[in-house]
PAZAKOL-183163 format. One record per residue: residue number from 1; residue in one letter; y, z, x of N, C-alpha, C, O in turn. Coordinates in steps of 0.05 Angstrom, whole numbers, plus 5000, padded with zeros to 4 digits. Example, Ala and Ser with C-alpha at 12.3 -4.5 7.8 and 13.67 -1.06 7.14 Angstrom:
2
(site 1, 'A', (4886, 5156, 5264), (4910, 5156, 5246), (4934, 5156, 5264), (4934, 5169, 5285));
(site 2, 'S', (4955, 5142, 5257), (4979, 5143, 5273), (5001, 5157, 5258), (5023, 5161, 5268));
***
This chain:
183
(site 1, 'M', (7095, 4015, 9110), (7100, 4036, 9082), (7130, 4050, 9084), (7138, 4049, 9107));
(site 2, 'R', (7150, 4066, 9064), (7165, 4067, 9062), (7172, 4087, 9035), (7168, 4082, 9011));
(site 3, 'I', (7178, 4101, 9041), (7179, 4128, 9004), (7209, 4130, 9018), (7217, 4141, 9038));
(site 4, 'L', (7223, 4112, 8993), (7259, 4121, 8989), (7266, 4149, 8980), (7260, 4153, 8957));
(site 5, 'T', (7275, 4164, 8990), (7271, 4190, 8965), (7291, 4205, 8969), (7301, 4209, 8991));
(site 6, 'L', (7300, 4219, 8936), (7323, 4228, 8926), (7301, 4255, 8916), (7278, 4256, 8907));
(site 7, 'F', (7326, 4280, 8926), (7306, 4312, 8925), (7338, 4319, 8908), (7360, 4317, 8920));
(site 8, 'E', (7335, 4325, 8887), (7357, 4342, 8871), (7348, 4363, 8875), (7369, 4375, 8882));
(site 9, 'F', (7325, 4386, 8876), (7319, 4407, 8887), (7311, 4403, 8911), (7304, 4381, 8921));
(site 10, 'T', (7311, 4439, 8929), (7321, 4451, 8955), (7290, 4428, 8971), (7291, 4409, 8987));
(site 11, 'D', (7268, 4442, 8957), (7242, 4440, 8977), (7231, 4421, 8982), (7208, 4416, 8975));
(site 12, 'R', (7248, 4403, 9001), (7222, 4387, 9019), (7214, 4388, 9038), (7212, 4368, 9052));
(site 13, 'E', (7202, 4423, 9049), (7189, 4420, 9064), (7157, 4408, 9065), (7143, 4397, 9083));
(site 14, 'P', (7150, 4420, 9027), (7110, 4404, 9030), (7115, 4370, 9036), (7097, 4353, 9042));
(site 15, 'L', (7140, 4367, 9035), (7128, 4324, 9028), (7134, 4312, 9058), (7125, 4291, 9067));
(site 16, 'L', (7155, 4335, 9072), (7156, 4330, 9098), (7136, 4339, 9114), (7129, 4322, 9130));
(site 17, 'N', (7124, 4362, 9114), (7094, 4363, 9123), (7075, 4338, 9114), (7062, 4321, 9127));
(site 18, 'R', (7077, 4342, 9091), (7061, 4315, 9092), (7057, 4295, 9099), (7035, 4285, 9106));
(site 19, 'V', (7080, 4284, 9096), (7086, 4264, 9107), (7094, 4260, 9141), (7108, 4240, 9147));
(site 20, 'A', (7085, 4279, 9162), (7087, 4274, 9187), (7061, 4271, 9184), (7059, 4256, 9204));
(site 21, 'K', (7034, 4273, 9173), (7004, 4275, 9177), (7001, 4246, 9174), (6978, 4238, 9177));
(site 22, 'S', (7016, 4230, 9170), (7010, 4216, 9148), (7025, 4179, 9165), (7036, 4179, 9187));
(site 23, 'N', (7022, 4159, 9153), (7035, 4132, 9183), (7058, 4123, 9150), (7062, 4102, 9138));
(site 24, 'I', (7067, 4145, 9148), (7099, 4135, 9132), (7112, 4139, 9135), (7116, 4160, 9148));
(site 25, 'E', (7137, 4115, 9123), (7179, 4134, 9141), (7187, 4145, 9113), (7194, 4134, 9093));
(site 26, 'L', (7185, 4164, 9118), (7206, 4173, 9092), (7243, 4164, 9094), (7256, 4171, 9114));
(site 27, 'I', (7250, 4156, 9083), (7284, 4154, 9075), (7291, 4175, 9052), (7286, 4176, 9028));
(site 28, 'K', (7307, 4194, 9072), (7320, 4197, 9051), (7356, 4195, 9043), (7376, 4195, 9058));
(site 29, 'L', (7354, 4192, 9014), (7381, 4188, 9002), (7393, 4214, 8983), (7385, 4235, 8973));
(site 30, 'D', (7423, 4194, 8985), (7428, 4229, 8986), (7448, 4230, 8946), (7461, 4246, 8933));
(site 31, 'S', (7435, 4200, 8944), (7451, 4196, 8907), (7433, 4166, 8896), (7420, 4148, 8905));
(site 32, 'L', (7442, 4175, 8876), (7424, 4144, 8863), (7440, 4124, 8871), (7429, 4103, 8878));
(site 33, 'S', (7478, 4128, 8870), (7485, 4106, 8886), (7486, 4084, 8915), (7488, 4062, 8925));
(site 34, 'A', (7481, 4120, 8921), (7463, 4110, 8953), (7437, 4086, 8946), (7440, 4062, 8943));
(site 35, 'F', (7424, 4093, 8946), (7396, 4072, 8924), (7410, 4053, 8922), (7407, 4042, 8944));
(site 36, 'E', (7424, 4040, 8910), (7436, 4026, 8895), (7454, 4000, 8911), (7459, 3976, 8907));
(site 37, 'R', (7458, 4025, 8931), (7466, 4008, 8962), (7442, 4003, 8988), (7442, 3996, 9012));
(site 38, 'F', (7421, 4012, 8967), (7411, 4015, 8995), (7398, 3983, 8997), (7401, 3967, 8979));
(site 39, 'S', (7377, 3975, 9030), (7370, 3943, 9022), (7336, 3943, 9013), (7318, 3931, 9025));
(site 40, 'L', (7334, 3955, 8998), (7293, 3953, 8979), (7274, 3934, 9000), (7279, 3911, 9004));
(site 41, 'K', (7261, 3943, 9007), (7232, 3925, 9010), (7221, 3921, 8990), (7209, 3942, 8986));
(site 42, 'T', (7215, 3902, 8965), (7194, 3921, 8935), (7177, 3911, 8949), (7169, 3928, 8964));
(site 43, 'D', (7166, 3889, 8954), (7146, 3886, 8969), (7133, 3910, 8978), (7111, 3911, 8967));
(site 44, 'S', (7135, 3932, 8995), (7116, 3945, 9008), (7135, 3979, 9016), (7128, 3996, 9032));
(site 45, 'D', (7163, 3982, 8997), (7171, 4015, 8981), (7167, 4017, 8957), (7169, 4001, 8938));
(site 46, 'I', (7162, 4046, 8960), (7159, 4066, 8944), (7194, 4084, 8941), (7209, 4089, 8960));
(site 47, 'V', (7200, 4089, 8913), (7219, 4100, 8912), (7206, 4131, 8893), (7192, 4130, 8873));
(site 48, 'L', (7214, 4155, 8906), (7192, 4178, 8890), (7223, 4201, 8886), (7230, 4216, 8905));
(site 49, 'L', (7233, 4199, 8867), (7250, 4207, 8864), (7246, 4259, 8850), (7231, 4268, 8833));
(site 50, 'C', (7255, 4267, 8858), (7246, 4295, 8853), (7268, 4310, 8841), (7287, 4320, 8855));
(site 51, 'V', (7266, 4313, 8806), (7305, 4324, 8806), (7291, 4356, 8781), (7271, 4362, 8767));
(site 52, 'E', (7311, 4364, 8787), (7314, 4376, 8769), (7314, 4373, 8751), (7297, 4389, 8742));
(site 53, 'S', (7323, 4361, 8732), (7313, 4340, 8697), (7321, 4321, 8701), (7337, 4314, 8718));
(site 54, 'I', (7307, 4305, 8681), (7312, 4274, 8685), (7338, 4268, 8653), (7341, 4275, 8630));
(site 55, 'T', (7352, 4251, 8671), (7381, 4249, 8655), (7384, 4226, 8646), (7370, 4207, 8654));
(site 56, 'A', (7397, 4224, 8634), (7408, 4196, 8632), (7416, 4172, 8647), (7412, 4148, 8645));
(site 57, 'T', (7429, 4187, 8660), (7434, 4174, 8688), (7411, 4163, 8711), (7411, 4145, 8728));
(site 58, 'H', (7393, 4184, 8701), (7371, 4174, 8704), (7349, 4159, 8707), (7332, 4154, 8724));
(site 59, 'V', (7353, 4149, 8678), (7331, 4134, 8659), (7358, 4104, 8667), (7350, 4082, 8673));
(site 60, 'K', (7389, 4109, 8666), (7391, 4078, 8666), (7397, 4066, 8695), (7407, 4044, 8700));
(site 61, 'F', (7388, 4086, 8714), (7378, 4082, 8738), (7372, 4062, 8747), (7382, 4043, 8759));
(site 62, 'I', (7329, 4074, 8730), (7310, 4065, 8736), (7306, 4038, 8716), (7287, 4023, 8720));
(site 63, 'E', (7315, 4035, 8706), (7324, 4003, 8685), (7335, 3991, 8699), (7321, 3973, 8710));
(site 64, 'R', (7353, 3992, 8705), (7374, 3968, 8728), (7356, 3963, 8753), (7360, 3942, 8766));
(site 65, 'L', (7327, 3992, 8765), (7324, 3978, 8796), (7304, 3962, 8785), (7295, 3944, 8798));
(site 66, 'M', (7292, 3968, 8753), (7267, 3951, 8745), (7275, 3931, 8738), (7273, 3915, 8756));
(site 67, 'R', (7280, 3927, 8729), (7315, 3903, 8729), (7314, 3886, 8734), (7307, 3865, 8724));
(site 68, 'F', (7321, 3894, 8760), (7326, 3878, 8787), (7312, 3877, 8805), (7305, 3857, 8818));
(site 69, 'A', (7303, 3906, 8810), (7285, 3907, 8856), (7258, 3922, 8840), (7249, 3944, 8846));
(site 70, 'P', (7252, 3911, 8827), (7217, 3927, 8809), (7204, 3940, 8840), (7205, 3929, 8861));
(site 71, 'L', (7194, 3960, 8835), (7178, 3974, 8858), (7164, 3993, 8847), (7170, 3995, 8823));
(site 72, 'P', (7144, 4011, 8856), (7138, 4016, 8844), (7147, 4056, 8841), (7141, 4064, 8863));
(site 73, 'L', (7153, 4072, 8830), (7158, 4086, 8834), (7155, 4109, 8817), (7146, 4107, 8795));
(site 74, 'I', (7163, 4133, 8827), (7136, 4167, 8833), (7172, 4186, 8823), (7192, 4184, 8837));
(site 75, 'I', (7172, 4204, 8792), (7187, 4206, 8794), (7186, 4227, 8781), (7179, 4223, 8758));
(site 76, 'T', (7194, 4261, 8789), (7175, 4283, 8777), (7199, 4305, 8773), (7218, 4302, 8788));
(site 77, 'S', (7200, 4327, 8754), (7218, 4334, 8745), (7208, 4362, 8741), (7184, 4368, 8739));
(site 78, 'K', (7229, 4381, 8741), (7224, 4402, 8735), (7225, 4407, 8703), (7212, 4426, 8693));
(site 79, 'S', (7234, 4397, 8693), (7240, 4398, 8665), (7250, 4381, 8653), (7270, 4371, 8664));
(site 80, 'A', (7238, 4365, 8616), (7253, 4335, 8616), (7249, 4336, 8583), (7228, 4339, 8571));
(site 81, 'E', (7273, 4331, 8571), (7252, 4315, 8543), (7247, 4295, 8544), (7253, 4275, 8558));
(site 82, 'L', (7218, 4306, 8505), (7209, 4284, 8514), (7227, 4263, 8508), (7209, 4247, 8511));
(site 83, 'S', (7250, 4245, 8502), (7257, 4233, 8484), (7264, 4216, 8513), (7263, 4191, 8509));
(site 84, 'D', (7272, 4225, 8546), (7277, 4219, 8562), (7247, 4209, 8592), (7247, 4194, 8612));
(site 85, 'I', (7220, 4233, 8574), (7206, 4216, 8575), (7177, 4188, 8561), (7154, 4182, 8562));
(site 86, 'A', (7209, 4180, 8547), (7186, 4161, 8526), (7205, 4133, 8537), (7196, 4111, 8545));
(site 87, 'A', (7247, 4148, 8534), (7245, 4121, 8554), (7240, 4108, 8586), (7248, 4087, 8597));
(site 88, 'L', (7224, 4130, 8595), (7220, 4123, 8631), (7188, 4110, 8622), (7178, 4092, 8636));
(site 89, 'L', (7178, 4119, 8604), (7139, 4102, 8601), (7154, 4078, 8587), (7136, 4068, 8574));
(site 90, 'H', (7173, 4064, 8582), (7185, 4054, 8555), (7192, 4026, 8573), (7191, 4003, 8563));
(site 91, 'C', (7201, 4035, 8608), (7212, 4017, 8627), (7171, 4009, 8645), (7168, 3989, 8659));
(site 92, 'G', (7152, 4024, 8640), (7136, 4001, 8640), (7120, 4010, 8671), (7097, 4016, 8677));
(site 93, 'R', (7141, 4009, 8685), (7122, 4023, 8706), (7143, 4033, 8715), (7166, 4027, 8716));
(site 94, 'V', (7128, 4055, 8721), (7147, 4085, 8723), (7127, 4107, 8730), (7115, 4110, 8709));
(site 95, 'T', (7116, 4126, 8751), (7099, 4147, 8741), (7110, 4162, 8742), (7123, 4164, 8763));
(site 96, 'Y', (7113, 4181, 8723), (7120, 4207, 8716), (7098, 4228, 8721), (7076, 4229, 8710));
(site 97, 'I', (7111, 4247, 8744), (7089, 4274, 8739), (7107, 4298, 8745), (7119, 4307, 8764));
(site 98, 'P', (7102, 4306, 8712), (7118, 4329, 8704), (7102, 4350, 8722), (7079, 4352, 8731));
(site 99, 'Q', (7136, 4371, 8724), (7127, 4388, 8738), (7134, 4383, 8768), (7129, 4361, 8775));
(site 100, 'Q', (7147, 4402, 8789), (7141, 4379, 8811), (7095, 4383, 8827), (7082, 4403, 8822));
(site 101, 'F', (7088, 4366, 8838), (7077, 4360, 8837), (7059, 4374, 8872), (7076, 4382, 8889));
(site 102, 'D', (7030, 4377, 8879), (7033, 4378, 8899), (7032, 4354, 8929), (7012, 4341, 8933));
(site 103, 'F', (7046, 4353, 8941), (7049, 4349, 8968), (7031, 4327, 8976), (7035, 4303, 8981));
(site 104, 'E', (7005, 4343, 8977), (6991, 4348, 8992), (6969, 4321, 8980), (6952, 4310, 8995));
(site 105, 'R', (6971, 4316, 8958), (6956, 4293, 8933), (6976, 4274, 8939), (6974, 4257, 8922));
(site 106, 'L', (6997, 4267, 8959), (7021, 4246, 8960), (7002, 4230, 8955), (7006, 4218, 8933));
(site 107, 'D', (6970, 4220, 8974), (6969, 4195, 8980), (6963, 4185, 8955), (6977, 4169, 8943));
(site 108, 'K', (6930, 4201, 8944), (6928, 4191, 8913), (6955, 4188, 8880), (6957, 4191, 8856));
(site 109, 'I', (6967, 4181, 8901), (7004, 4197, 8862), (7005, 4170, 8879), (7015, 4153, 8864));
(site 110, 'I', (7000, 4159, 8905), (7022, 4133, 8911), (6999, 4107, 8903), (7008, 4085, 8899));
(site 111, 'Q', (6976, 4110, 8902), (6948, 4102, 8885), (6967, 4100, 8871), (6984, 4082, 8871));
(site 112, 'L', (6966, 4119, 8859), (6960, 4118, 8824), (6992, 4102, 8814), (6993, 4088, 8794));
(site 113, 'A', (7009, 4105, 8828), (7031, 4081, 8829), (7031, 4057, 8836), (7044, 4038, 8827));
(site 114, 'C', (7014, 4058, 8854), (7020, 4031, 8862), (6999, 4005, 8836), (7004, 3981, 8832));
(site 115, 'I', (6978, 4023, 8826), (6958, 4011, 8808), (6973, 4008, 8782), (6970, 3991, 8765));
(site 116, 'R', (6994, 4034, 8783), (7002, 4017, 8743), (7024, 4010, 8745), (7039, 4006, 8726));
(site 117, 'F', (7032, 4008, 8778), (7050, 3987, 8766), (7048, 3959, 8772), (7063, 3942, 8764));
(site 118, 'T', (7025, 3954, 8790), (7016, 3924, 8789), (6997, 3921, 8760), (6984, 3900, 8757));
(site 119, 'T', (6996, 3931, 8750), (6981, 3930, 8721), (7006, 3919, 8701), (7003, 3899, 8686));
(site 120, 'A', (7027, 3931, 8703), (7043, 3932, 8678), (7061, 3911, 8693), (7072, 3896, 8677));
(site 121, 'T', (7066, 3906, 8719), (7086, 3873, 8726), (7055, 3845, 8724), (7056, 3822, 8735));
(site 122, 'Q', (7034, 3856, 8708), (7021, 3833, 8704), (7017, 3826, 8673), (7015, 3807, 8658));
(site 123, 'L', (7019, 3861, 8670), (7000, 3862, 8637), (7054, 3845, 8631), (7058, 3824, 8620));
(site 124, 'L', (7071, 3858, 8640), (7085, 3838, 8631), (7103, 3813, 8633), (7123, 3802, 8623));
(site 125, 'N', (7086, 3811, 8651), (7083, 3774, 8666), (7068, 3755, 8642), (7074, 3732, 8635));
(site 126, 'K', (7046, 3772, 8633), (7036, 3752, 8616), (7057, 3753, 8582), (7064, 3734, 8568));
(site 127, 'L', (7060, 3778, 8579), (7081, 3776, 8560), (7105, 3758, 8566), (7122, 3755, 8548));
(site 128, 'T', (7108, 3747, 8589), (7139, 3736, 8601), (7118, 3704, 8585), (7128, 3692, 8566));
(site 129, 'E', (7102, 3698, 8592), (7078, 3670, 8595), (7077, 3667, 8560), (7086, 3646, 8552));
(site 130, 'L', (7066, 3685, 8538), (7062, 3683, 8514), (7084, 3694, 8511), (7085, 3709, 8531));
(site 131, 'E', (7109, 3697, 8496), (7134, 3695, 8480), (7143, 3666, 8499), (7164, 3658, 8490));
(site 132, 'Q', (7136, 3654, 8515), (7152, 3613, 8529), (7140, 3612, 8508), (7150, 3617, 8486));
(site 133, 'S', (7110, 3602, 8514), (7092, 3583, 8492), (7096, 3591, 8455), (7093, 3578, 8434));
(site 134, 'I', (7103, 3619, 8464), (7106, 3619, 8425), (7131, 3606, 8433), (7123, 3583, 8438));
(site 135, 'D', (7160, 3604, 8437), (7174, 3598, 8436), (7179, 3558, 8441), (7190, 3540, 8430));
(site 136, 'E', (7162, 3564, 8463), (7154, 3537, 8457), (7132, 3509, 8432), (7136, 3485, 8426));
(site 137, 'Q', (7114, 3525, 8426), (7112, 3524, 8394), (7133, 3530, 8375), (7141, 3508, 8370));
(site 138, 'K', (7140, 3538, 8369), (7162, 3540, 8349), (7181, 3518, 8345), (7190, 3509, 8324));
(site 139, 'L', (7189, 3508, 8381), (7207, 3477, 8386), (7195, 3457, 8379), (7208, 3437, 8381));
(site 140, 'V', (7170, 3456, 8371), (7150, 3432, 8373), (7152, 3426, 8348), (7156, 3405, 8335));
(site 141, 'N', (7149, 3460, 8340), (7134, 3459, 8300), (7169, 3452, 8291), (7168, 3445, 8268));
(site 142, 'V', (7190, 3451, 8298), (7219, 3441, 8289), (7221, 3412, 8303), (7238, 3397, 8294));
(site 143, 'A', (7210, 3406, 8317), (7214, 3380, 8323), (7199, 3366, 8304), (7210, 3349, 8290));
(site 144, 'K', (7167, 3374, 8301), (7152, 3353, 8273), (7174, 3358, 8256), (7191, 3341, 8260));
(site 145, 'Q', (7180, 3373, 8237), (7200, 3388, 8205), (7210, 3357, 8209), (7210, 3339, 8191));
(site 146, 'Q', (7221, 3354, 8250), (7267, 3332, 8237), (7248, 3299, 8245), (7261, 3278, 8248));
(site 147, 'L', (7229, 3299, 8246), (7210, 3271, 8254), (7193, 3270, 8216), (7194, 3252, 8200));
(site 148, 'Q', (7180, 3294, 8214), (7169, 3285, 8185), (7195, 3283, 8149), (7189, 3280, 8125));
(site 149, 'Q', (7215, 3286, 8161), (7244, 3283, 8151), (7250, 3259, 8150), (7254, 3250, 8127));
(site 150, 'S', (7252, 3243, 8169), (7244, 3211, 8168), (7218, 3211, 8152), (7228, 3221, 8131));
(site 151, 'G', (7192, 3206, 8146), (7182, 3190, 8137), (7146, 3197, 8142), (7124, 3196, 8131));
(site 152, 'L', (7160, 3206, 8175), (7126, 3223, 8175), (7109, 3241, 8177), (7115, 3265, 8180));
(site 153, 'S', (7084, 3230, 8177), (7056, 3266, 8166), (7063, 3275, 8188), (7079, 3269, 8206));
(site 154, 'E', (7041, 3301, 8184), (7047, 3321, 8210), (7040, 3311, 8230), (7051, 3316, 8252));
(site 155, 'S', (7015, 3290, 8227), (7001, 3294, 8239), (7007, 3269, 8257), (7003, 3270, 8282));
(site 156, 'D', (7018, 3242, 8241), (7043, 3228, 8248), (7066, 3240, 8268), (7078, 3223, 8281));
(site 157, 'A', (7071, 3255, 8269), (7094, 3269, 8272), (7082, 3289, 8310), (7096, 3294, 8329));
(site 158, 'H', (7061, 3293, 8307), (7054, 3309, 8338), (7048, 3287, 8343), (7060, 3283, 8364));
(site 159, 'T', (7031, 3259, 8337), (7017, 3236, 8359), (7048, 3220, 8367), (7051, 3204, 8386));
(site 160, 'A', (7064, 3227, 8351), (7108, 3213, 8372), (7109, 3235, 8376), (7133, 3238, 8374));
(site 161, 'L', (7102, 3250, 8379), (7112, 3275, 8399), (7090, 3251, 8433), (7094, 3236, 8452));
(site 162, 'Q', (7068, 3266, 8417), (7053, 3272, 8448), (7055, 3249, 8467), (7061, 3251, 8491));
(site 163, 'Q', (7051, 3226, 8453), (7045, 3200, 8462), (7082, 3195, 8476), (7081, 3186, 8499));
(site 164, 'Q', (7107, 3198, 8468), (7125, 3203, 8493), (7119, 3219, 8498), (7140, 3219, 8511));
(site 165, 'A', (7106, 3245, 8504), (7102, 3267, 8521), (7089, 3256, 8535), (7097, 3261, 8558));
(site 166, 'M', (7068, 3239, 8534), (7053, 3226, 8549), (7062, 3192, 8563), (7044, 3180, 8575));
(site 167, 'S', (7088, 3179, 8561), (7090, 3161, 8568), (7110, 3169, 8591), (7116, 3152, 8608));
(site 168, 'S', (7120, 3195, 8591), (7154, 3196, 8604), (7139, 3224, 8621), (7151, 3239, 8637));
(site 169, 'G', (7114, 3226, 8614), (7110, 3254, 8638), (7119, 3267, 8639), (7131, 3273, 8660));
(site 170, 'R', (7124, 3285, 8612), (7136, 3304, 8606), (7124, 3318, 8589), (7106, 3308, 8574));
(site 171, 'S', (7134, 3353, 8588), (7115, 3377, 8571), (7112, 3357, 8548), (7121, 3334, 8549));
(site 172, 'L', (7099, 3369, 8526), (7110, 3363, 8493), (7132, 3372, 8493), (7150, 3357, 8496));
(site 173, 'A', (7138, 3403, 8488), (7165, 3421, 8490), (7181, 3412, 8511), (7196, 3430, 8519));
(site 174, 'S', (7183, 3389, 8525), (7209, 3385, 8542), (7228, 3361, 8514), (7252, 3359, 8510));
(site 175, 'I', (7202, 3347, 8501), (7207, 3321, 8493), (7213, 3336, 8453), (7221, 3321, 8435));
(site 176, 'A', (7206, 3369, 8447), (7212, 3368, 8432), (7245, 3379, 8431), (7261, 3379, 8413));
(site 177, 'A', (7246, 3387, 8458), (7276, 3411, 8459), (7291, 3380, 8450), (7304, 3372, 8431));
(site 178, 'N', (7282, 3370, 8471), (7306, 3334, 8470), (7316, 3315, 8446), (7337, 3304, 8441));
(site 179, 'L', (7297, 3317, 8435), (7294, 3312, 8402), (7304, 3332, 8387), (7314, 3323, 8366));
(site 180, 'C', (7305, 3354, 8389), (7326, 3376, 8372), (7341, 3379, 8373), (7352, 3388, 8353));
(site 181, 'H', (7360, 3372, 8409), (7382, 3375, 8417), (7402, 3354, 8411), (7427, 3357, 8411));
(site 182, 'S', (7388, 3331, 8408), (7396, 3299, 8393), (7402, 3295, 8370), (7412, 3274, 8361));
(site 183, 'R', (7396, 3316, 8357), (7405, 3308, 8326), (7414, 3329, 8309), (7422, 3324, 8286));
***
């Protein structure tokens, strides 16, 4: 496991001492732009940001990271505005530790961050599936309405879509999309 760190305050010694006792590779990066250029291993890396105060720049960086290379992220700050904390939590897969935490608890905090990340990722995936399912159902409803305008009942329109889907080996949503785009 690698922990990628950015320290904006000077006291790194507690973290260095804790990491020396474990099987963790610590990679120190000196800026957010260095993070963005660094080759991340999304299956095993963890990001640890220790900042004086959370800024809009930090929040934007975290939003980009979670969109393009999501991985467990722990952020601790000496101070933060409530709006910035809310923006962090909106990212969903971030573990925020107020103030500077005790690095002797690093293993437990990493476990918490990994659990939070995995759980939030599963929820986001489920949400995406549900949104796709709703969009497909809306498409099927539009296709049925178009068929109903040509004189079929709702039941007959649905049956016609199902039969076409089964005979072509395609999904009902795919058939509905073709019908909607062809008219």
